[in-house]
N, CA, C and O atoms as a GROMACS GRO file, in nm:
protein
  644
    1MET      N    1  16.187   2.251  28.143
    1MET     CA    2  16.079   2.295  28.055
    1MET      C    3  15.947   2.251  28.117
    1MET      O    4  15.934   2.136  28.160
    2LYS      N    5  15.850   2.338  28.121
    2LYS     CA    6  15.722   2.304  28.183
    2LYS      C    7  15.635   2.228  28.085
    2LYS      O    8  15.623   2.263  27.968
    3LYS      N    9  15.573   2.122  28.137
    3LYS     CA   10  15.480   2.041  28.059
    3LYS      C   11  15.353   2.019  28.139
    3LYS      O   12  15.349   2.049  28.259
    4TRP      N   13  15.250   1.969  28.076
    4TRP     CA   14  15.125   1.943  28.145
    4TRP      C   15  15.115   1.798  28.191
    4TRP      O   16  15.158   1.707  28.120
    5TYR      N   17  15.060   1.779  28.306
    5TYR     CA   18  15.043   1.649  28.367
    5TYR      C   19  14.902   1.634  28.416
    5TYR      O   20  14.830   1.734  28.429
    6VAL      N   21  14.859   1.510  28.446
    6VAL     CA   22  14.720   1.487  28.493
    6VAL      C   23  14.725   1.452  28.643
    6VAL      O   24  14.807   1.374  28.689
    7ILE      N   25  14.633   1.514  28.715
    7ILE     CA   26  14.617   1.485  28.857
    7ILE      C   27  14.482   1.419  28.876
    7ILE      O   28  14.383   1.467  28.822
    8LYS      N   29  14.475   1.309  28.953
    8LYS     CA   30  14.353   1.247  28.991
    8LYS      C   31  14.320   1.301  29.130
    8LYS      O   32  14.400   1.296  29.224
    9THR      N   33  14.200   1.352  29.139
    9THR     CA   34  14.159   1.407  29.272
    9THR      C   35  14.073   1.303  29.346
    9THR      O   36  14.027   1.204  29.289
   10LYS      N   37  14.055   1.330  29.472
   10LYS     CA   38  13.959   1.248  29.547
   10LYS      C   39  13.816   1.282  29.500
   10LYS      O   40  13.792   1.392  29.450
   11THR      N   41  13.726   1.192  29.514
   11THR     CA   42  13.592   1.205  29.461
   11THR      C   43  13.527   1.335  29.511
   11THR      O   44  13.520   1.359  29.631
   12ASN      N   45  13.480   1.418  29.419
   12ASN     CA   46  13.407   1.541  29.443
   12ASN      C   47  13.496   1.644  29.516
   12ASN      O   48  13.443   1.733  29.583
   13GLN      N   49  13.629   1.634  29.504
   13GLN     CA   50  13.713   1.729  29.578
   13GLN      C   51  13.800   1.812  29.483
   13GLN      O   52  13.910   1.854  29.520
   14GLU      N   53  13.751   1.836  29.360
   14GLU     CA   54  13.825   1.911  29.264
   14GLU      C   55  13.848   2.053  29.312
   14GLU      O   56  13.959   2.105  29.298
   15LYS      N   57  13.745   2.118  29.369
   15LYS     CA   58  13.762   2.256  29.414
   15LYS      C   59  13.863   2.263  29.527
   15LYS      O   60  13.945   2.354  29.529
   16LYS      N   61  13.861   2.168  29.623
   16LYS     CA   62  13.958   2.171  29.729
   16LYS      C   63  14.095   2.150  29.675
   16LYS      O   64  14.185   2.222  29.718
   17ALA      N   65  14.120   2.058  29.583
   17ALA     CA   66  14.248   2.032  29.526
   17ALA      C   67  14.296   2.157  29.450
   17ALA      O   68  14.412   2.197  29.462
   18LEU      N   69  14.206   2.217  29.373
   18LEU     CA   70  14.239   2.338  29.292
   18LEU      C   71  14.285   2.451  29.386
   18LEU      O   72  14.387   2.516  29.360
   19ALA      N   73  14.211   2.475  29.494
   19ALA     CA   74  14.250   2.581  29.586
   19ALA      C   75  14.385   2.553  29.653
   19ALA      O   76  14.468   2.643  29.664
   20ASN      N   77  14.407   2.432  29.696
   20ASN     CA   78  14.530   2.400  29.767
   20ASN      C   79  14.651   2.398  29.674
   20ASN      O   80  14.759   2.440  29.714
   21LEU      N   81  14.633   2.349  29.552
   21LEU     CA   82  14.747   2.355  29.461
   21LEU      C   83  14.778   2.493  29.411
   21LEU      O   84  14.894   2.526  29.388
   22SER      N   85  14.678   2.574  29.393
   22SER     CA   86  14.696   2.714  29.355
   22SER      C   87  14.769   2.793  29.461
   22SER      O   88  14.855   2.877  29.432
   23ARG      N   89  14.732   2.764  29.587
   23ARG     CA   90  14.796   2.829  29.699
   23ARG      C   91  14.944   2.792  29.707
   23ARG      O   92  15.025   2.871  29.756
   24GLN      N   93  14.981   2.670  29.660
   24GLN     CA   94  15.124   2.636  29.652
   24GLN      C   95  15.195   2.690  29.530
   24GLN      O   96  15.314   2.664  29.512
   25GLY      N   97  15.125   2.766  29.445
   25GLY     CA   98  15.190   2.831  29.334
   25GLY      C   99  15.189   2.751  29.207
   25GLY      O  100  15.255   2.792  29.112
   26PHE      N  101  15.120   2.640  29.198
   26PHE     CA  102  15.112   2.561  29.074
   26PHE      C  103  15.012   2.622  28.979
   26PHE      O  104  14.913   2.682  29.022
   27GLU      N  105  15.035   2.607  28.849
   27GLU     CA  106  14.942   2.645  28.747
   27GLU      C  107  14.851   2.526  28.722
   27GLU      O  108  14.899   2.420  28.683
   28ILE      N  109  14.720   2.540  28.743
   28ILE     CA  110  14.624   2.439  28.736
   28ILE      C  111  14.519   2.472  28.631
   28ILE      O  112  14.482   2.589  28.614
   29PHE      N  113  14.472   2.372  28.561
   29PHE     CA  114  14.365   2.386  28.464
   29PHE      C  115  14.256   2.278  28.486
   29PHE      O  116  14.279   2.158  28.468
   30CYS      N  117  14.140   2.324  28.523
   30CYS     CA  118  14.027   2.230  28.547
   30CYS      C  119  13.911   2.279  28.467
   30CYS      O  120  13.834   2.362  28.515
   31PRO      N  121  13.897   2.229  28.341
   31PRO     CA  122  13.783   2.273  28.258
   31PRO      C  123  13.652   2.235  28.316
   31PRO      O  124  13.638   2.125  28.370
   32LEU      N  125  13.554   2.323  28.306
   32LEU     CA  126  13.420   2.297  28.362
   32LEU      C  127  13.322   2.281  28.246
   32LEU      O  128  13.346   2.330  28.135
   33SER      N  129  13.212   2.213  28.272
   33SER     CA  130  13.106   2.189  28.172
   33SER      C  131  12.972   2.233  28.235
   33SER      O  132  12.934   2.189  28.343
   34PRO      N  133  12.902   2.320  28.162
   34PRO     CA  134  12.770   2.366  28.219
   34PRO      C  135  12.662   2.258  28.191
   34PRO      O  136  12.664   2.190  28.088
   35PHE      N  137  12.570   2.245  28.282
   35PHE     CA  138  12.454   2.163  28.261
   35PHE      C  139  12.339   2.214  28.346
   35PHE      O  140  12.359   2.280  28.448
   36LEU      N  141  12.216   2.179  28.302
   36LEU     CA  142  12.099   2.225  28.380
   36LEU      C  143  12.061   2.126  28.483
   36LEU      O  144  12.061   2.006  28.458
   37LYS      N  145  12.026   2.176  28.601
   37LYS     CA  146  11.991   2.090  28.713
   37LYS      C  147  11.867   2.142  28.779
   37LYS      O  148  11.853   2.262  28.802
   38LYS      N  149  11.780   2.054  28.809
   38LYS     CA  150  11.653   2.094  28.875
   38LYS      C  151  11.675   2.097  29.028
   38LYS      O  152  11.704   1.996  29.092
   39LEU      N  153  11.660   2.215  29.080
   39LEU     CA  154  11.674   2.232  29.228
   39LEU      C  155  11.539   2.284  29.279
   39LEU      O  156  11.497   2.394  29.243
   40LYS      N  157  11.473   2.205  29.361
   40LYS     CA  158  11.340   2.236  29.411
   40LYS      C  159  11.247   2.262  29.290
   40LYS      O  160  11.222   2.172  29.210
   41ASN      N  161  11.198   2.384  29.279
   41ASN     CA  162  11.102   2.420  29.171
   41ASN      C  163  11.162   2.497  29.054
   41ASN      O  164  11.090   2.548  28.967
   42SER      N  165  11.297   2.506  29.053
   42SER     CA  166  11.359   2.586  28.948
   42SER      C  167  11.471   2.503  28.877
   42SER      O  168  11.526   2.409  28.933
   43ILE      N  169  11.498   2.544  28.757
   43ILE     CA  170  11.607   2.484  28.683
   43ILE      C  171  11.722   2.586  28.683
   43ILE      O  172  11.705   2.702  28.647
   44THR      N  173  11.839   2.538  28.726
   44THR     CA  174  11.954   2.622  28.741
   44THR      C  175  12.071   2.571  28.658
   44THR      O  176  12.089   2.450  28.644
   45LYS      N  177  12.149   2.658  28.603
   45LYS     CA  178  12.270   2.615  28.530
   45LYS      C  179  12.381   2.600  28.638
   45LYS      O  180  12.411   2.694  28.712
   46VAL      N  181  12.442   2.480  28.644
   46VAL     CA  182  12.552   2.454  28.732
   46VAL      C  183  12.672   2.412  28.646
   46VAL      O  184  12.659   2.376  28.529
   47PHE      N  185  12.785   2.418  28.709
   47PHE     CA  186  12.913   2.385  28.639
   47PHE      C  187  12.975   2.270  28.721
   47PHE      O  188  12.983   2.273  28.844
   48SER      N  189  13.020   2.167  28.643
   48SER     CA  190  13.092   2.059  28.703
   48SER      C  191  13.213   2.032  28.619
   48SER      O  192  13.219   2.073  28.503
   49PRO      N  193  13.310   1.963  28.674
   49PRO     CA  194  13.434   1.936  28.596
   49PRO      C  195  13.404   1.860  28.473
   49PRO      O  196  13.325   1.765  28.476
   50LEU      N  197  13.463   1.897  28.362
   50LEU     CA  198  13.448   1.828  28.235
   50LEU      C  199  13.498   1.684  28.246
   50LEU      O  200  13.440   1.592  28.188
   51PHE      N  201  13.607   1.665  28.322
   51PHE     CA  202  13.662   1.533  28.351
   51PHE      C  203  13.656   1.514  28.501
   51PHE      O  204  13.751   1.547  28.571
   52PRO      N  205  13.540   1.457  28.555
   52PRO     CA  206  13.530   1.444  28.696
   52PRO      C  207  13.646   1.363  28.758
   52PRO      O  208  13.688   1.259  28.707
   53SER      N  209  13.694   1.418  28.868
   53SER     CA  210  13.806   1.364  28.942
   53SER      C  211  13.943   1.376  28.877
   53SER      O  212  14.039   1.311  28.919
   54TYR      N  213  13.952   1.459  28.774
   54TYR     CA  214  14.080   1.486  28.705
   54TYR      C  215  14.099   1.635  28.679
   54TYR      O  216  14.001   1.707  28.656
   55MET      N  217  14.217   1.681  28.683
   55MET     CA  218  14.259   1.816  28.644
   55MET      C  219  14.398   1.812  28.594
   55MET      O  220  14.466   1.709  28.604
   56PHE      N  221  14.443   1.925  28.538
   56PHE     CA  222  14.573   1.932  28.480
   56PHE      C  223  14.662   2.027  28.552
   56PHE      O  224  14.616   2.129  28.604
   57ILE      N  225  14.789   1.996  28.556
   57ILE     CA  226  14.885   2.084  28.627
   57ILE      C  227  15.007   2.102  28.533
   57ILE      O  228  15.051   2.009  28.466
   58ARG      N  229  15.057   2.221  28.532
   58ARG     CA  230  15.173   2.250  28.448
   58ARG      C  231  15.294   2.272  28.536
   58ARG      O  232  15.294   2.361  28.621
   59LEU      N  233  15.397   2.192  28.516
   59LEU     CA  234  15.520   2.209  28.592
   59LEU      C  235  15.645   2.156  28.525
   59LEU      O  236  15.637   2.086  28.425
   60ASP      N  237  15.756   2.190  28.581
   60ASP     CA  238  15.884   2.139  28.539
   60ASP      C  239  15.932   2.040  28.644
   60ASP      O  240  15.956   2.079  28.758
   61LEU      N  241  15.946   1.917  28.609
   61LEU     CA  242  15.977   1.814  28.705
   61LEU      C  243  16.116   1.839  28.771
   61LEU      O  244  16.137   1.799  28.886
   62ASP      N  245  16.210   1.905  28.698
   62ASP     CA  246  16.341   1.931  28.752
   62ASP      C  247  16.346   2.045  28.854
   62ASP      O  248  16.432   2.049  28.942
   63ILE      N  249  16.251   2.137  28.840
   63ILE     CA  250  16.252   2.256  28.929
   63ILE      C  251  16.145   2.251  29.034
   63ILE      O  252  16.170   2.272  29.152
   64ASP      N  253  16.023   2.222  28.989
   64ASP     CA  254  15.904   2.226  29.083
   64ASP      C  255  15.904   2.105  29.175
   64ASP      O  256  15.937   1.994  29.134
   65GLY      N  257  15.868   2.129  29.297
   65GLY     CA  258  15.856   2.020  29.399
   65GLY      C  259  15.730   1.937  29.373
   65GLY      O  260  15.633   1.950  29.448
   66TRP      N  261  15.729   1.855  29.272
   66TRP     CA  262  15.614   1.784  29.230
   66TRP      C  263  15.574   1.669  29.327
   66TRP      O  264  15.458   1.626  29.327
   67ARG      N  265  15.666   1.622  29.408
   67ARG     CA  266  15.635   1.509  29.497
   67ARG      C  267  15.530   1.544  29.605
   67ARG      O  268  15.458   1.458  29.654
   68LYS      N  269  15.525   1.674  29.639
   68LYS     CA  270  15.430   1.713  29.741
   68LYS      C  271  15.290   1.723  29.692
   68LYS      O  272  15.198   1.741  29.772
   69ILE      N  273  15.269   1.712  29.560
   69ILE     CA  274  15.138   1.713  29.502
   69ILE      C  275  15.049   1.600  29.560
   69ILE      O  276  14.933   1.622  29.594
   70ASN      N  277  15.105   1.478  29.572
   70ASN     CA  278  15.026   1.368  29.623
   70ASN      C  279  14.987   1.381  29.770
   70ASN      O  280  14.899   1.309  29.817
   71ASN      N  281  15.051   1.472  29.841
   71ASN     CA  282  15.012   1.497  29.981
   71ASN      C  283  14.924   1.619  29.998
   71ASN      O  284  14.899   1.661  30.111
   72THR      N  285  14.879   1.676  29.892
   72THR     CA  286  14.791   1.790  29.895
   72THR      C  287  14.648   1.749  29.924
   72THR      O  288  14.599   1.651  29.870
   73TYR      N  289  14.579   1.827  30.014
   73TYR     CA  290  14.438   1.797  30.043
   73TYR      C  291  14.354   1.802  29.913
   73TYR      O  292  14.362   1.898  29.836
   74GLY      N  293  14.275   1.696  29.891
   74GLY     CA  294  14.189   1.689  29.772
   74GLY      C  295  14.248   1.612  29.661
   74GLY      O  296  14.175   1.565  29.572
   75VAL      N  297  14.382   1.594  29.661
   75VAL     CA  298  14.452   1.518  29.554
   75VAL      C  299  14.466   1.370  29.594
   75VAL      O  300  14.500   1.336  29.708
   76LYS      N  301  14.439   1.284  29.499
   76LYS     CA  302  14.464   1.146  29.522
   76LYS      C  303  14.611   1.108  29.476
   76LYS      O  304  14.686   1.043  29.548
   77GLU      N  305  14.645   1.153  29.352
   77GLU     CA  306  14.779   1.129  29.295
   77GLU      C  307  14.797   1.201  29.165
   77GLU      O  308  14.701   1.237  29.097
   78ILE      N  309  14.926   1.221  29.133
   78ILE     CA  310  14.958   1.268  28.999
   78ILE      C  311  14.985   1.141  28.918
   78ILE      O  312  15.061   1.054  28.961
   79LEU      N  313  14.920   1.132  28.799
   79LEU     CA  314  14.934   1.010  28.722
   79LEU      C  315  15.076   0.996  28.665
   79LEU      O  316  15.138   1.094  28.623
   80ARG      N  317  15.123   0.874  28.667
   80ARG     CA  318  15.260   0.843  28.623
   80ARG      C  319  15.259   0.747  28.503
   80ARG      O  320  15.162   0.675  28.480
   81ASN      N  321  15.370   0.749  28.427
   81ASN     CA  322  15.383   0.654  28.319
   81ASN      C  323  15.441   0.529  28.377
   81ASN      O  324  15.423   0.504  28.496
   82ASN      N  325  15.509   0.447  28.299
   82ASN     CA  326  15.559   0.320  28.342
   82ASN      C  327  15.672   0.334  28.446
   82ASN      O  328  15.698   0.242  28.524
   83SER      N  329  15.738   0.448  28.446
   83SER     CA  330  15.837   0.469  28.548
   83SER      C  331  15.774   0.530  28.668
   83SER      O  332  15.651   0.536  28.679
   84MET      N  333  15.857   0.578  28.762
   84MET     CA  334  15.801   0.637  28.884
   84MET      C  335  15.776   0.788  28.866
   84MET      O  336  15.734   0.855  28.960
   85TYR      N  337  15.802   0.841  28.746
   85TYR     CA  338  15.784   0.981  28.720
   85TYR      C  339  15.654   1.007  28.654
   85TYR      O  340  15.605   0.922  28.580
   86PRO      N  341  15.592   1.126  28.679
   86PRO     CA  342  15.469   1.167  28.615
   86PRO      C  343  15.484   1.162  28.460
   86PRO      O  344  15.587   1.198  28.404
   87GLY      N  345  15.377   1.117  28.396
   87GLY     CA  346  15.376   1.111  28.247
   87GLY      C  347  15.307   1.240  28.190
   87GLY      O  348  15.191   1.268  28.222
   88SER      N  349  15.375   1.312  28.111
   88SER     CA  350  15.314   1.436  28.055
   88SER      C  351  15.215   1.402  27.944
   88SER      O  352  15.216   1.294  27.886
   89ILE      N  353  15.129   1.501  27.918
   89ILE     CA  354  15.034   1.489  27.810
   89ILE      C  355  15.057   1.602  27.712
   89ILE      O  356  15.131   1.696  27.740
   90SER      N  357  14.994   1.593  27.598
   90SER     CA  358  15.018   1.686  27.487
   90SER      C  359  14.982   1.831  27.525
   90SER      O  360  14.873   1.858  27.576
   91THR      N  361  15.074   1.921  27.500
   91THR     CA  362  15.048   2.061  27.520
   91THR      C  363  14.939   2.108  27.424
   91THR      O  364  14.855   2.191  27.459
   92ASP      N  365  14.943   2.054  27.302
   92ASP     CA  366  14.836   2.093  27.203
   92ASP      C  367  14.697   2.057  27.253
   92ASP      O  368  14.603   2.135  27.236
   93PHE      N  369  14.683   1.940  27.316
   93PHE     CA  370  14.555   1.899  27.370
   93PHE      C  371  14.502   2.007  27.469
   93PHE      O  372  14.388   2.052  27.459
   94ILE      N  373  14.589   2.045  27.563
   94ILE     CA  374  14.549   2.142  27.663
   94ILE      C  375  14.521   2.280  27.598
   94ILE      O  376  14.422   2.344  27.633
   95GLU      N  377  14.606   2.325  27.507
   95GLU     CA  378  14.587   2.450  27.436
   95GLU      C  379  14.451   2.455  27.363
   95GLU      O  380  14.378   2.553  27.368
   96ASN      N  381  14.421   2.344  27.295
   96ASN     CA  382  14.293   2.338  27.223
   96ASN      C  383  14.176   2.338  27.316
   96ASN      O  384  14.073   2.398  27.287
   97LEU      N  385  14.190   2.270  27.428
   97LEU     CA  386  14.082   2.261  27.526
   97LEU      C  387  14.065   2.401  27.585
   97LEU      O  388  13.952   2.444  27.608
   98LYS      N  389  14.176   2.475  27.612
   98LYS     CA  390  14.161   2.609  27.667
   98LYS      C  391  14.090   2.703  27.568
   98LYS      O  392  14.011   2.790  27.606
   99LYS      N  393  14.120   2.682  27.435
   99LYS     CA  394  14.054   2.770  27.335
   99LYS      C  395  13.906   2.751  27.331
   99LYS      O  396  13.832   2.841  27.292
  100ALA      N  397  13.859   2.629  27.373
  100ALA     CA  398  13.716   2.601  27.379
  100ALA      C  399  13.650   2.651  27.505
  100ALA      O  400  13.529   2.639  27.521
  101CYS      N  401  13.730   2.707  27.596
  101CYS     CA  402  13.676   2.752  27.722
  101CYS      C  403  13.668   2.906  27.730
  101CYS      O  404  13.736   2.976  27.655
  102ASP      N  405  13.588   2.955  27.817
  102ASP     CA  406  13.580   3.102  27.835
  102ASP      C  407  13.681   3.137  27.949
  102ASP      O  408  13.761   3.053  27.989
  103SER      N  409  13.674   3.260  27.996
  103SER     CA  410  13.775   3.312  28.093
  103SER      C  411  13.763   3.241  28.226
  103SER      O  412  13.857   3.244  28.305
  104ASN      N  413  13.649   3.177  28.252
  104ASN     CA  414  13.626   3.100  28.383
  104ASN      C  415  13.657   2.956  28.368
  104ASN      O  416  13.620   2.876  28.454
  105ASN      N  417  13.729   2.917  28.256
  105ASN     CA  418  13.756   2.772  28.228
  105ASN      C  419  13.633   2.691  28.203
  105ASN      O  420  13.638   2.569  28.220
  106CYS      N  421  13.522   2.752  28.165
  106CYS     CA  422  13.404   2.678  28.134
  106CYS      C  423  13.389   2.655  27.985
  106CYS      O  424  13.396   2.749  27.906
  107ILE      N  425  13.370   2.532  27.949
  107ILE     CA  426  13.364   2.497  27.804
  107ILE      C  427  13.241   2.563  27.746
  107ILE      O  428  13.135   2.564  27.808
  108ASN      N  429  13.256   2.618  27.626
  108ASN     CA  430  13.146   2.691  27.560
  108ASN      C  431  13.031   2.594  27.537
  108ASN      O  432  13.053   2.479  27.502
  109ASP      N  433  12.906   2.643  27.557
  109ASP     CA  434  12.785   2.564  27.544
  109ASP      C  435  12.780   2.494  27.406
  109ASP      O  436  12.735   2.380  27.395
  110SER      N  437  12.828   2.566  27.302
  110SER     CA  438  12.814   2.508  27.166
  110SER      C  439  12.924   2.414  27.131
  110SER      O  440  12.920   2.359  27.021
  111TYR      N  441  13.021   2.392  27.214
  111TYR     CA  442  13.137   2.308  27.181
  111TYR      C  443  13.093   2.161  27.144
  111TYR      O  444  13.145   2.104  27.048
  112PHE      N  445  13.003   2.106  27.216
  112PHE     CA  446  12.964   1.967  27.189
  112PHE      C  447  12.837   1.955  27.102
  112PHE      O  448  12.783   1.845  27.083
  113ASN      N  449  12.790   2.070  27.050
  113ASN     CA  450  12.669   2.068  26.971
  113ASN      C  451  12.709   2.026  26.824
  113ASN      O  452  12.805   2.080  26.768
  114PHE      N  453  12.636   1.934  26.766
  114PHE     CA  454  12.660   1.895  26.630
  114PHE      C  455  12.552   1.954  26.543
  114PHE      O  456  12.444   1.988  26.591
  115GLU      N  457  12.582   1.967  26.417
  115GLU     CA  458  12.485   2.024  26.319
  115GLU      C  459  12.478   1.932  26.201
  115GLU      O  460  12.574   1.863  26.167
  116VAL      N  461  12.355   1.930  26.136
  116VAL     CA  462  12.338   1.855  26.014
  116VAL      C  463  12.433   1.909  25.911
  116VAL      O  464  12.444   2.031  25.894
  117GLY      N  465  12.501   1.819  25.841
  117GLY     CA  466  12.596   1.856  25.737
  117GLY      C  467  12.737   1.869  25.785
  117GLY      O  468  12.829   1.878  25.704
  118GLN      N  469  12.758   1.869  25.916
  118GLN     CA  470  12.890   1.875  25.973
  118GLN      C  471  12.964   1.744  25.952
  118GLN      O  472  12.904   1.637  25.960
  119ARG      N  473  13.094   1.752  25.924
  119ARG     CA  474  13.178   1.633  25.908
  119ARG      C  475  13.253   1.612  26.037
  119ARG      O  476  13.315   1.705  26.089
  120VAL      N  477  13.247   1.490  26.090
  120VAL     CA  478  13.312   1.457  26.215
  120VAL      C  479  13.396   1.331  26.193
  120VAL      O  480  13.378   1.258  26.095
  121LYS      N  481  13.486   1.309  26.287
  121LYS     CA  482  13.575   1.194  26.280
  121LYS      C  483  13.555   1.105  26.400
  121LYS      O  484  13.554   1.155  26.512
  122PHE      N  485  13.537   0.973  26.383
  122PHE     CA  486  13.531   0.882  26.492
  122PHE      C  487  13.667   0.872  26.563
  122PHE      O  488  13.769   0.859  26.496
  123ILE      N  489  13.669   0.877  26.690
  123ILE     CA  490  13.796   0.866  26.764
  123ILE      C  491  13.810   0.734  26.839
  123ILE      O  492  13.912   0.708  26.905
  124ASP      N  493  13.708   0.652  26.829
  124ASP     CA  494  13.715   0.525  26.904
  124ASP      C  495  13.615   0.424  26.837
  124ASP      O  496  13.529   0.464  26.758
  125GLY      N  497  13.630   0.301  26.868
  125GLY     CA  498  13.534   0.202  26.817
  125GLY      C  499  13.573   0.146  26.685
  125GLY      O  500  13.683   0.171  26.635
  126PRO      N  501  13.480   0.067  26.625
  126PRO     CA  502  13.512   0.001  26.496
  126PRO      C  503  13.528   0.093  26.376
  126PRO      O  504  13.588   0.055  26.275
  127PHE      N  505  13.474   0.216  26.387
  127PHE     CA  506  13.490   0.312  26.277
  127PHE      C  507  13.597   0.414  26.306
  127PHE      O  508  13.598   0.523  26.248
  128MET      N  509  13.686   0.382  26.394
  128MET     CA  510  13.793   0.480  26.436
  128MET      C  511  13.861   0.539  26.313
  128MET      O  512  13.890   0.471  26.214
  129ASN      N  513  13.885   0.672  26.324
  129ASN     CA  514  13.949   0.750  26.221
  129ASN      C  515  13.875   0.767  26.090
  129ASN      O  516  13.931   0.819  25.994
  130ARG      N  517  13.748   0.722  26.085
  130ARG     CA  518  13.665   0.743  25.966
  130ARG      C  519  13.595   0.880  25.979
  130ARG      O  520  13.548   0.917  26.086
  131ILE      N  521  13.591   0.950  25.870
  131ILE     CA  522  13.519   1.082  25.866
  131ILE      C  523  13.387   1.054  25.805
  131ILE      O  524  13.377   0.991  25.700
  132VAL      N  525  13.281   1.102  25.873
  132VAL     CA  526  13.143   1.084  25.828
  132VAL      C  527  13.072   1.223  25.831
  132VAL      O  528  13.123   1.321  25.886
  133GLU      N  529  12.955   1.224  25.771
  133GLU     CA  530  12.873   1.347  25.768
  133GLU      C  531  12.748   1.326  25.847
  133GLU      O  532  12.685   1.221  25.836
  134ILE      N  533  12.709   1.426  25.931
  134ILE     CA  534  12.591   1.414  26.010
  134ILE      C  535  12.473   1.442  25.916
  134ILE      O  536  12.468   1.545  25.849
  135VAL      N  537  12.378   1.347  25.912
  135VAL     CA  538  12.260   1.359  25.826
  135VAL      C  539  12.139   1.405  25.906
  135VAL      O  540  12.058   1.484  25.855
  136LYS      N  541  12.124   1.359  26.029
  136LYS     CA  542  12.006   1.391  26.112
  136LYS      C  543  12.038   1.378  26.261
  136LYS      O  544  12.112   1.289  26.303
  137MET      N  545  11.981   1.466  26.338
  137MET     CA  546  11.990   1.458  26.480
  137MET      C  547  11.867   1.374  26.526
  137MET      O  548  11.756   1.427  26.535
  138SER      N  549  11.886   1.249  26.553
  138SER     CA  550  11.772   1.159  26.583
  138SER      C  551  11.715   1.190  26.719
  138SER      O  552  11.594   1.202  26.734
  139SER      N  553  11.796   1.203  26.816
  139SER     CA  554  11.747   1.228  26.953
  139SER      C  555  11.855   1.306  27.027
  139SER      O  556  11.955   1.349  26.969
  140ARG      N  557  11.833   1.322  27.155
  140ARG     CA  558  11.930   1.390  27.237
  140ARG      C  559  12.064   1.320  27.246
  140ARG      O  560  12.167   1.386  27.262
  141ASP      N  561  12.063   1.187  27.234
  141ASP     CA  562  12.189   1.109  27.246
  141ASP      C  563  12.231   1.040  27.121
  141ASP      O  564  12.337   0.978  27.119
  142ARG      N  565  12.150   1.046  27.013
  142ARG     CA  566  12.183   0.970  26.890
  142ARG      C  567  12.188   1.062  26.770
  142ARG      O  568  12.117   1.162  26.760
  143VAL      N  569  12.280   1.021  26.677
  143VAL     CA  570  12.303   1.096  26.554
  143VAL      C  571  12.300   1.001  26.437
  143VAL      O  572  12.357   0.892  26.443
  144LEU      N  573  12.233   1.043  26.328
  144LEU     CA  574  12.241   0.956  26.204
  144LEU      C  575  12.350   1.010  26.121
  144LEU      O  576  12.349   1.129  26.088
  145VAL      N  577  12.446   0.926  26.084
  145VAL     CA  578  12.564   0.969  26.004
  145VAL      C  579  12.569   0.892  25.868
  145VAL      O  580  12.524   0.778  25.856
  146LEU      N  581  12.624   0.959  25.774
  146LEU     CA  582  12.640   0.900  25.641
  146LEU      C  583  12.784   0.867  25.622
  146LEU      O  584  12.871   0.953  25.641
  147GLN      N  585  12.812   0.745  25.585
  147GLN     CA  586  12.956   0.710  25.563
  147GLN      C  587  12.966   0.621  25.437
  147GLN      O  588  12.869   0.561  25.391
  148GLU      N  589  13.086   0.618  25.385
  148GLU     CA  590  13.109   0.539  25.267
  148GLU      C  591  13.188   0.415  25.304
  148GLU      O  592  13.298   0.424  25.360
  149ILE      N  593  13.135   0.302  25.274
  149ILE     CA  594  13.202   0.170  25.295
  149ILE      C  595  13.191   0.086  25.173
  149ILE      O  596  13.082   0.060  25.122
  150PHE      N  597  13.304   0.044  25.125
  150PHE     CA  598  13.312  -0.038  25.003
  150PHE      C  599  13.236   0.030  24.886
  150PHE      O  600  13.158  -0.033  24.815
  151SER      N  601  13.263   0.160  24.870
  151SER     CA  602  13.202   0.241  24.761
  151SER      C  603  13.049   0.255  24.774
  151SER      O  604  12.984   0.301  24.680
  152LEU      N  605  12.993   0.216  24.887
  152LEU     CA  606  12.849   0.237  24.911
  152LEU      C  607  12.833   0.342  25.019
  152LEU      O  608  12.912   0.350  25.113
  153LYS      N  609  12.731   0.424  25.003
  153LYS     CA  610  12.702   0.523  25.102
  153LYS      C  611  12.588   0.470  25.187
  153LYS      O  612  12.479   0.443  25.138
  154ILE      N  613  12.616   0.454  25.320
  154ILE     CA  614  12.515   0.401  25.412
  154ILE      C  615  12.501   0.494  25.529
  154ILE      O  616  12.592   0.569  25.563
  155THR      N  617  12.385   0.487  25.590
  155THR     CA  618  12.359   0.565  25.711
  155THR      C  619  12.365   0.473  25.835
  155THR      O  620  12.324   0.357  25.830
  156VAL      N  621  12.414   0.526  25.941
  156VAL     CA  622  12.426   0.452  26.065
  156VAL      C  623  12.383   0.540  26.178
  156VAL      O  624  12.420   0.657  26.182
  157LEU      N  625  12.304   0.488  26.272
  157LEU     CA  626  12.264   0.560  26.390
  157LEU      C  627  12.370   0.527  26.503
  157LEU      O  628  12.393   0.413  26.541
  158VAL      N  629  12.430   0.639  26.551
  158VAL     CA  630  12.532   0.621  26.653
  158VAL      C  631  12.511   0.716  26.770
  158VAL      O  632  12.438   0.814  26.761
  159SER      N  633  12.578   0.682  26.880
  159SER     CA  634  12.578   0.771  26.998
  159SER      C  635  12.653   0.898  26.975
  159SER      O  636  12.755   0.895  26.906
  160LYS      N  637  12.611   1.010  27.026
  160LYS     CA  638  12.686   1.134  27.013
  160LYS      C  639  12.821   1.123  27.075
  160LYS      O  640  12.912   1.195  27.035
  161ASN      N  641  12.839   1.037  27.170
  161ASN     CA  642  12.967   1.020  27.233
  161ASN      C  643  13.063   0.962  27.135
  161ASN      O  644  13.180   0.940  27.169
   0.00000   0.00000   0.00000
């Protein structure tokens, strides 16, 4: 049964690894993120990996020759669990990530945009798994959220990350 695994690429060699792994017949997924970059006197939209130095590969460990992946140009290694075998990741995670991408595997511009009134869930830190409401977009990197603690509603300024 095919599952998704994570590949660590050599620094800035995602395109090389993608081309070489695709040439070997592997199914690869490398989501891209658009951002604006100033080149000389113009601003251009460029695309870079959403997860720099990482990409995803779908394979069946019993059928596919996965050991050759570590010897592919551009690849550093396939990530493993505690044993010597690659550790799979959630298929749901990949499918949801693919839904947020267009046909060129580029994440939609609006995917990471937050709106006032939107309810979000913390996935890390001291407020992990708490659901809060966005009250104000304070700056490019900060968001004011409303949360309930000990039956009190308080606002907290947090990073968008």
